[in-house]
ROVEXMAR-835341 format. One line per field, with one value per residue (C-alpha): residue in three letters; z, x, y negated. Coordinates in Angstrom, 1 decimal, decimal comma, m for minus. Layout:
residues N
code: (ALA/...)
c3: (Z/...)
c1: (X/...)
c2: (Y/...)
//
This chain:
residues 590
code: (MET/ARG/ILE/LEU/GLY/TYR/LYS/MET/LYS/MET/ASN/ARG/LYS/PHE/MET/ILE/PHE/ILE/CYS/ILE/ALA/GLY/CYS/LEU/LEU/TRP/GLY/SER/CYS/SER/ASN/GLY/ASP/PRO/PRO/ILE/SER/GLU/THR/PRO/ASP/GLN/SER/ASP/VAL/GLU/VAL/PRO/ASP/LYS/ASP/TYR/LEU/VAL/ASP/ASN/LYS/PRO/SER/GLN/ASP/CYS/ASN/TYR/SER/SER/THR/ASP/ASN/ARG/LEU/THR/PRO/LYS/SER/ASP/ARG/ILE/GLN/PHE/THR/GLY/GLN/VAL/PHE/GLY/GLU/ASP/SER/LEU/THR/ARG/PHE/ALA/HIS/ILE/MET/ASN/ARG/CYS/TYR/ASN/CYS/ASP/GLY/SER/SER/PRO/LEU/ILE/ILE/SER/ARG/VAL/THR/ILE/VAL/ASP/GLU/ASN/GLY/ASN/LEU/ASP/PRO/GLY/SER/PHE/THR/ILE/ARG/ALA/ASN/PRO/LEU/GLU/ASP/GLY/PRO/VAL/SER/LEU/GLN/ASN/ASP/GLU/GLU/ILE/GLY/ILE/GLY/VAL/SER/TYR/PHE/ALA/ASP/ARG/TRP/ASP/GLU/HIS/VAL/ARG/TYR/LEU/ARG/ILE/GLU/SER/ASN/ASP/LYS/CYS/THR/PRO/ARG/PHE/TYR/LEU/LYS/LEU/ILE/GLY/HIS/THR/LYS/PRO/THR/GLY/GLN/ILE/LEU/VAL/LYS/THR/ILE/ASP/ASP/ASP/ASP/PRO/TYR/ASP/ASP/ILE/MET/VAL/PHE/GLY/ASP/VAL/LYS/GLU/GLU/GLU/ILE/ASN/ARG/LEU/GLU/ILE/HIS/ASN/VAL/GLY/THR/ALA/SER/LEU/ASN/ILE/LEU/SER/MET/SER/VAL/SER/MET/GLY/ARG/SER/ASN/SER/THR/ASN/GLU/PRO/GLY/PHE/PHE/ILE/SER/GLU/ALA/PRO/PRO/PRO/GLY/THR/GLN/ILE/TYR/PRO/GLY/ASN/ASN/ILE/GLU/VAL/LYS/ILE/GLY/CYS/ARG/ASN/ASP/LYS/GLU/PHE/PRO/THR/PRO/LEU/THR/GLY/GLU/LEU/SER/ILE/LEU/SER/ASP/ASP/PRO/THR/ASN/TYR/GLY/GLU/ASN/ARG/GLU/LYS/ARG/ILE/ILE/LEU/ARG/CYS/GLY/PRO/ASP/ALA/GLY/GLU/ALA/PRO/GLU/ALA/VAL/LEU/GLU/CYS/GLU/PRO/ASP/GLU/VAL/SER/VAL/LEU/GLN/TRP/SER/VAL/LEU/ASP/GLY/SER/LYS/SER/VAL/ASP/SER/ASP/GLY/GLU/SER/THR/SER/ASP/LEU/ARG/TYR/LEU/TRP/SER/PHE/ARG/SER/THR/PRO/GLY/GLY/ILE/SER/LEU/ASP/ILE/VAL/ASP/ASP/LEU/ASN/ARG/ALA/GLY/SER/PRO/LEU/ASN/ASN/ASP/PRO/SER/ASN/ARG/ILE/SER/ARG/ALA/ALA/PHE/GLN/ALA/ARG/MET/ARG/GLY/GLU/TYR/ILE/VAL/ARG/LEU/ILE/VAL/ILE/ASN/SER/LYS/ASN/VAL/TYR/SER/SER/PRO/ALA/GLU/CYS/THR/VAL/GLU/ALA/VAL/SER/ASP/ASP/ASP/LEU/MET/VAL/LYS/LEU/PHE/TRP/ASP/ASN/LYS/ASP/ALA/ASP/LEU/ASP/LEU/HIS/LEU/ILE/ALA/PRO/GLY/GLY/THR/TYR/GLY/CYS/PRO/GLU/THR/SER/CYS/TYR/TYR/TRP/ASN/CYS/SER/PRO/GLN/TYR/ASP/GLY/THR/ARG/PRO/ASP/TRP/GLY/GLU/PRO/GLY/GLU/THR/LYS/ASP/ASP/PRO/TYR/LEU/ASP/ASN/ASP/ASN/THR/THR/GLY/LEU/GLY/PRO/GLU/THR/ILE/TYR/ILE/ASN/LYS/PRO/ALA/ASN/GLY/THR/TYR/ARG/VAL/VAL/VAL/HIS/ALA/TYR/ASP/LEU/SER/SER/GLY/PRO/SER/THR/ALA/ILE/VAL/LYS/ALA/PHE/ALA/HIS/ALA/ASP/GLU/MET/MET/SER/ARG/GLN/LEU/LEU/MET/ASN/GLU/THR/ASP/THR/CYS/TRP/ASP/VAL/TYR/THR/ILE/GLU/VAL/THR/ASP/GLY/ASP/GLY/GLU/LYS/LYS/ASN/LEU/VAL/TYR/LYS/ALA/ILE/GLU/PRO/ALA/GLU/ALA/TYR/PRO/CYS/GLU/ARG/PRO/GLN/GLN/ASN)
c3: (231,5/230,7/231,7/229,0/230,0/227,8/229,3/229,1/231,6/230,3/231,8/233,4/231,4/228,2/229,0/229,5/226,3/224,3/225,8/224,8/221,3/221,1/221,8/219,1/216,6/217,1/218,3/221,6/224,4/225,3/222,3/222,8/221,8/224,3/226,4/225,4/227,5/228,2/225,9/222,5/219,8/218,0/214,8/211,6/209,8/211,5/209,8/212,0/210,9/208,3/210,0/213,2/211,5/209,7/212,3/215,6/216,6/219,4/218,3/221,4/224,4/226,6/229,2/230,7/234,3/235,7/236,7/233,3/231,1/227,7/224,7/223,0/220,0/219,3/215,7/213,9/211,0/209,7/206,3/203,9/201,1/198,5/198,5/195,4/193,5/194,5/197,7/201,4/203,5/206,8/209,9/211,2/214,6/216,1/219,7/221,9/225,4/228,4/229,5/232,4/235,1/238,2/237,7/240,9/239,1/240,1/236,7/233,9/230,2/228,6/225,0/223,9/220,2/217,2/213,6/210,1/208,5/205,3/205,3/206,1/209,1/207,5/208,4/205,4/205,8/202,0/201,5/205,2/207,7/211,5/212,1/215,8/217,8/221,6/222,0/220,6/224,1/225,2/226,1/227,4/230,5/230,6/233,6/233,3/230,8/229,8/226,1/223,6/220,0/217,2/214,1/210,6/207,2/203,7/200,5/197,4/195,0/193,4/191,9/193,4/197,0/199,3/202,6/205,5/209,2/212,2/214,6/218,3/220,7/224,4/227,5/226,8/227,6/225,0/222,1/222,6/219,0/217,8/214,0/213,0/209,3/207,3/204,0/201,4/198,5/195,8/194,4/190,7/188,7/185,3/184,9/182,0/180,0/177,0/174,3/171,5/169,2/166,2/168,0/169,5/173,1/173,3/177,2/177,7/177,4/174,5/170,9/168,4/164,8/163,3/160,6/159,7/156,9/156,1/157,9/159,5/161,4/164,3/166,3/170,0/171,9/175,2/177,1/180,2/182,4/185,3/186,3/185,5/182,6/181,9/180,6/178,4/179,4/176,9/174,8/173,6/172,5/175,6/174,3/170,7/169,0/165,3/164,7/160,9/158,0/157,5/161,1/162,4/165,5/166,6/166,2/166,8/163,5/164,9/168,5/170,5/171,5/175,1/177,4/175,3/177,4/177,3/178,9/181,0/178,8/175,7/174,0/171,4/168,8/168,4/165,5/166,3/163,7/163,4/160,8/160,0/157,7/154,6/153,5/156,9/159,2/162,9/165,9/167,6/171,1/172,2/174,7/174,5/177,5/178,1/180,9/182,2/185,3/186,4/190,2/190,9/192,7/194,3/190,9/189,4/186,0/185,7/183,4/181,3/179,5/176,4/175,1/171,4/169,3/165,6/163,0/162,1/165,1/167,3/170,0/170,1/171,8/175,0/178,2/181,3/184,6/187,8/191,4/194,5/197,6/199,9/198,5/201,9/203,8/206,6/205,8/205,2/204,5/201,2/198,6/196,2/192,6/190,9/187,1/186,7/185,4/182,3/179,0/175,4/172,6/172,7/176,2/177,6/176,8/179,4/178,5/176,0/177,8/179,0/181,8/181,8/185,4/186,3/188,7/187,2/190,4/193,9/196,9/196,4/193,1/195,0/193,1/194,1/192,9/191,8/192,3/192,0/194,9/195,3/195,3/196,9/197,1/193,3/190,4/189,8/187,2/186,5/182,8/181,6/178,7/178,5/182,0/182,6/186,2/186,6/190,4/191,7/194,9/196,2/199,7/200,5/201,9/202,8/203,3/200,4/197,2/194,8/191,4/189,7/186,0/184,2/180,4/178,9/175,6/173,5/171,3/168,3/170,2/170,6/173,7/175,9/177,3/180,7/183,8/187,0/190,7/193,6/196,9/199,8/202,4/205,7/208,8/212,1/212,5/216,2/215,6/212,7/212,2/209,1/208,2/205,8/204,9/203,0/201,0/197,9/197,7/201,2/202,3/205,7/207,1/209,7/212,3/214,8/217,6/219,5/223,3/224,7/221,2/219,8/217,0/213,8/214,9/212,3/214,8/217,0/214,7/211,7/208,9/205,1/204,9/206,7/206,6/203,2/200,1/198,2/200,0/201,0/204,8/206,9/208,1/211,9/213,9/216,9/219,6/219,3/217,1/213,8/214,2/211,5/212,8/215,6/213,1/211,7/208,0/206,2/203,0/201,0/201,3/199,7/198,5/195,8/197,1/200,3/201,8/203,3/204,8/206,9/209,5/211,0/213,1/212,9/216,5/218,4/221,3/224,7/225,6/225,0/221,4/220,2/217,0/215,6/212,4/210,8/208,4/205,9/203,4/203,9/201,6/199,5/202,5/205,7/205,9/208,4/209,5/210,3/212,1/212,6/215,0/214,6/216,8/215,1/212,1/214,1/214,2/217,8/217,6/215,1/215,7/213,5/213,8/211,4/210,8/209,5/209,3/207,7/210,1/212,9/214,7/216,4/219,1/218,4/220,4/222,8/222,3/225,2/224,2/226,6/226,4/225,8/225,7/223,2/220,3/220,2/222,1/224,1/222,7/224,6/222,5/224,4/222,9/223,8/225,1/224,3/220,5/219,2/216,7/217,8/216,0/215,2/213,0/210,0/210,7/209,9/206,4/206,9)
c1: (192,7/196,4/198,7/201,2/204,9/206,4/205,7/207,2/207,1/206,7/208,2/205,3/206,1/206,3/203,0/201,2/202,7/201,4/198,0/197,7/199,0/196,6/193,6/194,8/195,4/192,3/189,8/188,9/188,3/185,0/183,2/183,0/181,2/178,8/180,6/180,3/180,4/183,7/182,7/182,3/179,9/181,6/179,5/181,4/179,7/179,6/179,0/180,0/179,7/182,4/183,7/184,1/185,9/188,4/189,0/188,3/185,9/183,5/179,9/178,6/180,0/182,3/184,6/187,6/188,4/191,9/191,3/190,0/191,9/192,7/193,8/196,5/198,6/202,0/200,9/197,6/198,7/201,1/202,4/204,1/206,1/208,4/207,0/207,9/204,9/204,2/206,2/205,5/206,7/208,5/206,3/205,7/204,2/201,5/202,3/199,3/199,5/197,2/197,6/195,7/196,7/195,8/194,9/194,8/195,5/192,2/190,5/193,0/192,5/191,3/192,2/189,6/189,9/192,0/190,8/191,4/188,4/187,5/186,3/182,7/183,8/183,4/185,9/188,1/191,9/192,5/196,3/197,2/197,9/198,2/201,6/202,0/198,8/199,3/195,6/196,1/195,7/192,9/192,3/195,2/195,1/197,2/197,9/198,9/201,7/201,9/202,3/201,6/202,8/200,6/202,5/201,1/202,5/201,4/201,5/201,9/199,4/198,2/199,7/197,2/197,2/195,6/193,9/192,4/192,0/193,3/190,4/191,3/188,4/188,7/186,9/188,1/184,8/185,2/186,8/185,8/186,8/189,9/190,7/194,3/194,9/196,9/198,3/200,1/202,1/203,7/207,0/206,8/208,6/208,5/206,8/207,3/204,6/205,5/203,0/203,6/201,2/201,6/200,3/197,1/197,8/199,8/200,0/201,4/205,2/205,4/206,0/204,9/206,0/204,3/205,6/208,7/210,6/213,1/212,8/210,0/209,8/207,3/206,7/206,5/205,7/207,3/204,9/205,5/202,5/204,1/204,2/207,8/210,2/211,3/214,8/215,5/219,1/219,6/217,9/219,3/218,4/219,6/218,8/218,6/220,3/221,1/224,5/224,4/221,9/222,7/222,2/218,7/217,6/216,3/217,6/216,6/215,9/215,5/216,6/216,3/219,7/220,8/219,3/216,2/213,7/209,9/207,7/204,6/201,8/204,0/205,5/208,1/208,0/210,8/211,1/212,2/213,1/213,4/215,5/215,1/216,6/214,5/215,1/214,9/213,0/212,7/210,8/212,9/212,7/214,5/214,3/214,5/215,9/214,9/216,7/215,2/215,3/211,8/212,1/208,5/207,5/210,9/212,6/211,1/210,6/214,1/214,8/211,7/212,0/209,9/209,8/210,3/208,9/208,9/209,1/206,9/205,2/206,7/204,3/205,7/208,9/209,7/208,1/210,0/208,2/209,8/208,8/210,6/210,6/210,1/209,4/210,2/213,4/215,4/218,7/221,4/218,8/218,6/215,8/215,3/214,6/212,5/212,5/211,7/208,2/209,5/208,6/209,5/207,2/205,2/204,1/205,4/209,1/211,8/214,7/216,5/216,1/219,0/218,6/219,9/219,8/220,3/219,2/217,1/217,9/219,3/219,3/221,9/223,0/225,1/226,6/225,4/225,9/223,1/224,2/222,9/220,5/222,1/225,7/225,6/229,4/229,7/230,3/228,0/225,2/224,8/224,3/225,6/223,3/224,8/223,8/221,2/220,4/216,6/216,6/219,0/219,4/220,9/221,6/220,1/223,1/221,2/217,6/215,6/214,0/215,7/214,2/215,4/215,0/215,0/215,1/215,0/216,5/215,5/217,6/216,9/218,4/215,1/214,9/211,8/210,4/211,9/210,1/210,6/210,0/210,6/212,2/211,9/214,7/213,6/215,6/213,9/214,4/215,3/217,8/217,9/219,2/219,0/221,1/219,9/221,4/220,3/223,4/223,9/227,5/228,3/229,5/228,3/228,8/226,9/228,7/227,3/229,6/229,4/229,1/232,4/233,7/235,6/234,8/236,7/238,0/237,1/236,5/234,0/232,6/230,4/230,9/231,4/234,8/233,8/230,0/228,9/229,0/231,1/234,4/236,8/237,2/236,8/233,2/232,8/231,8/229,8/228,1/228,4/231,5/230,4/226,8/225,7/222,3/223,9/226,3/225,7/225,1/225,3/223,2/225,4/227,9/226,0/228,6/226,6/223,1/221,2/221,2/219,8/222,5/221,0/222,7/220,7/221,2/218,7/219,2/221,6/223,5/222,7/224,6/224,8/225,5/226,3/225,3/227,8/227,7/231,1/231,4/233,7/233,6/232,0/234,3/231,3/229,4/227,7/224,9/222,2/222,5/219,1/219,3/216,1/216,1/213,8/212,9/211,1/210,4/208,7/210,3/211,2/213,2/214,5/217,3/219,1/222,2/223,9/227,5/229,9/233,4/235,0/236,3/233,9/231,7/228,3/227,3/223,6/222,1/222,9/220,8/220,4/219,5/218,1/216,2/212,5/209,3/209,5/211,9/212,1/214,7/213,9/215,6/215,8/217,1/218,4/219,6/223,2/223,2/224,3/223,9/227,2/229,9/233,5/236,8/237,5/239,8/238,8/238,1/240,6/240,6/242,7)
c2: (116,3/116,3/113,5/112,8/113,3/110,6/107,1/103,7/100,9/97,3/94,1/92,2/88,9/90,9/92,6/89,3/87,9/90,9/90,7/87,0/87,9/90,7/88,5/86,0/88,8/90,9/88,3/86,8/89,3/87,5/89,0/92,8/95,9/97,6/100,2/103,8/106,9/108,6/111,4/109,7/110,9/113,7/113,3/113,9/111,0/107,6/104,2/101,3/97,7/97,1/93,9/95,8/98,6/96,3/93,7/95,6/92,8/93,8/93,5/91,7/89,9/91,9/90,5/92,4/92,1/92,3/95,9/97,1/99,4/98,0/100,1/98,1/99,2/97,7/97,1/96,9/99,1/101,7/100,9/103,4/101,7/102,9/106,4/108,5/109,9/113,5/113,5/113,4/110,5/110,8/110,7/107,2/106,5/104,3/103,5/103,0/101,6/100,9/97,4/95,8/93,3/95,1/98,8/100,9/104,2/105,8/105,2/105,6/104,9/108,1/108,7/111,3/111,6/110,6/110,9/109,4/107,8/105,8/102,2/103,3/105,3/108,8/111,4/111,4/111,5/110,9/111,3/110,8/113,5/113,3/115,1/114,5/114,4/114,2/115,1/118,6/120,1/117,8/114,1/112,1/109,8/106,6/104,5/100,9/100,3/104,0/104,8/107,6/107,9/109,2/110,4/110,0/110,8/109,9/112,0/109,8/111,3/108,0/104,8/102,3/101,2/103,8/102,7/104,7/104,0/105,8/105,8/106,0/106,7/106,0/104,7/101,1/99,3/96,6/98,5/102,2/102,9/101,1/101,2/101,0/100,5/103,0/101,7/103,8/102,4/104,4/103,2/102,1/104,8/106,4/109,8/112,1/113,9/116,0/116,9/119,5/117,9/120,3/123,4/124,6/123,6/120,4/120,5/124,1/123,2/125,7/124,7/127,3/127,0/130,0/132,3/130,4/132,2/129,5/126,1/124,1/120,8/120,2/117,1/116,5/113,3/112,1/109,9/107,7/108,1/106,3/102,6/101,7/102,3/105,9/106,5/109,5/110,5/113,4/116,0/119,3/122,8/124,7/128,2/129,6/126,7/126,8/125,3/125,2/125,3/129,0/130,1/131,0/129,1/125,7/122,2/118,6/116,9/113,4/112,8/109,6/108,1/108,6/106,0/105,4/103,5/104,2/101,6/102,5/103,7/104,2/107,2/108,2/111,0/113,6/116,1/119,7/122,2/126,0/127,9/131,5/134,1/133,7/137,4/139,0/136,6/137,7/136,3/133,6/132,2/129,1/126,3/122,5/120,6/116,9/115,1/111,9/109,7/110,8/111,1/112,2/115,4/115,8/115,4/118,6/117,0/115,4/118,3/119,1/122,5/123,3/126,9/127,1/130,0/130,7/133,4/136,4/137,9/135,2/136,1/139,7/138,9/140,8/139,5/138,7/139,3/138,1/138,5/137,0/139,2/137,3/133,9/132,3/133,1/131,7/130,2/132,8/135,5/137,4/137,2/140,2/139,3/142,0/141,9/145,6/145,0/143,2/144,9/144,9/143,5/146,7/145,9/149,2/149,8/148,9/151,1/148,8/145,5/143,4/140,8/137,2/135,9/132,2/129,5/126,6/124,6/125,0/122,6/119,9/121,6/124,2/127,1/130,6/134,1/136,4/139,9/143,5/144,2/147,6/146,3/142,8/142,8/143,3/141,0/138,0/138,5/134,8/134,1/137,5/138,5/142,0/143,3/145,9/145,1/144,6/144,1/141,4/139,3/136,1/134,7/131,3/129,3/126,2/125,0/123,9/125,2/127,7/128,3/131,5/132,2/135,5/136,0/139,5/140,5/143,5/145,7/143,4/140,6/138,8/136,7/136,4/133,2/132,5/133,7/131,8/132,3/129,9/130,8/128,4/128,6/127,2/126,7/127,4/123,7/123,9/121,0/118,6/115,0/112,8/109,8/107,0/103,6/100,5/99,5/101,7/100,8/101,8/105,3/106,4/109,9/112,0/114,0/116,6/117,5/120,8/121,0/120,1/119,2/116,3/113,9/114,7/118,1/120,7/123,4/121,5/118,7/119,2/116,7/116,5/118,3/121,5/121,6/120,5/122,7/120,2/120,6/123,4/122,9/126,1/126,3/125,9/129,0/127,8/129,7/133,4/134,3/135,7/134,7/132,2/131,1/129,0/127,3/123,8/123,0/119,7/119,6/117,2/114,4/111,5/109,0/107,1/106,6/105,7/109,2/111,2/113,4/116,2/118,4/121,3/124,4/127,3/128,5/126,3/127,7/126,1/122,9/119,2/118,1/114,6/112,8/110,2/108,0/107,1/104,1/105,7/102,8/99,3/97,5/96,3/95,0/96,0/98,6/99,5/103,1/104,8/108,2/110,3/113,2/116,3/119,3/122,2/120,0/117,2/113,8/112,9/109,7/107,1/104,5/102,1/99,9/97,4/98,6/95,9/97,5/100,5/103,1/102,3/104,8/104,7/107,3/107,7/110,6/113,4/116,6/118,9/122,5/125,0/128,3/127,8/129,9/132,7/132,3/128,5/126,4/123,3/120,2/116,9/113,9/110,9/107,7/106,7/103,1/100,6/101,0/99,6/100,3/100,8/101,5/105,1/107,2/109,2/112,9/115,6/117,3/120,4)
//
């Protein structure tokens, strides 16, 4: 059996207080379950008494002696609140301790198994996942006052409350199976659903008008299938627009005014028109863009795009085919965008096609060039409808999701429907820190300082001016000169929300780094700074501090980086004590 390395000693008086509180909270220790063997039943389907499951009440008399090990959690539940629909939560931890009065160390508490079950005890994680399991390498032994942390996350895939139980099995003689409640709550938000009600498939995000030879009007409905109001911010024909009654293309006949609000369960109707040349009608392809405040699924529906088709043989437009190679890259690597399999309306011809390359979205909205794969130092191809390059490329400058779009145009100037591919840029996540805060009118900044570096110095400190894509400061070159994987990156300088701001390094050079929070502007009131630390994408620590004054700093962590086994580095995060804010100057911006 493995003895866990991370342990915490408790003050004796505090331990006695918690034991008394535990008895009051979970029932008297004089009523217990029968003891079970050190090797619990590994059956996949177990149906304990429901009261025992929910309340952790032992089923028969059981008395602890002063030398008995007792499994004691710091809390009886993990609760996830305010989760956005379609998104994963951060990892939250259940901290489990062994508490007894007079353990001699010869017979430790043995945690043998951790699972997630439903209210009947059946193995069913639902929308919860164990992200950090200290039992991955086998059972864990805990001496008196030693502690382990079990990390759980929640995926918000439903609007109603979602409940499961973290079952912790041990050789605790009175509570061999402890059930810790997991509760998931999804934040009330609006969620958009668009239906093109005048064509054969109202759910395919394509509006087909048919053989329009002059003008025709179709209807679509915008539904709110969420649990809070949905605001329609704007609506426009983003491709193939008709600007006058004599110009072929698409137009909005009746558009909702900006800021139109749709209540949960309601919908509005919009009329979209197509104009064609009545003497020489041609197939037309366009696109309708609907912007809303739908935050679900990482905001993927904030801009809803509907393909518009009309005219004779509207289905015979050229076809764009796009492949990303590879679809997952490390930060600063290149992804090749292959549109060479695109064809004209005959399904075969490729010689007369032109290629319109663009990004639908990038992490943080950063601007990037799409270039010729054979000439990556050449001119950008973005939004140039005249180019003939079928195989392009881009360099992922920061971690996150890139959605690339390709439209092909034939010799008759007929546009295809867009083809899209998604490239996920991942960092090796050796080092990552995130900053959140709770006052939307506050502006806090995250800083990472290189080994031997100084706060606010552009060469040795990473912050908004030199590390984020929004500003022009010279990027820091840390570690090996010219190597980029050991340099820091800041995803964005968040000045109008609650964060997060994230700094990461793919392959940090060895040394001791420092994490600092700077209160850039607290003129509208104090704010609590929350800083989470990650190693190899696993959350290691979380700290918070109320910051009251502008131009104060908080030294949060040191991060010691050393060589590890294989390609990954060893990272040791240590909290800087005491946690307090102190006056500091603003960083340099030159």
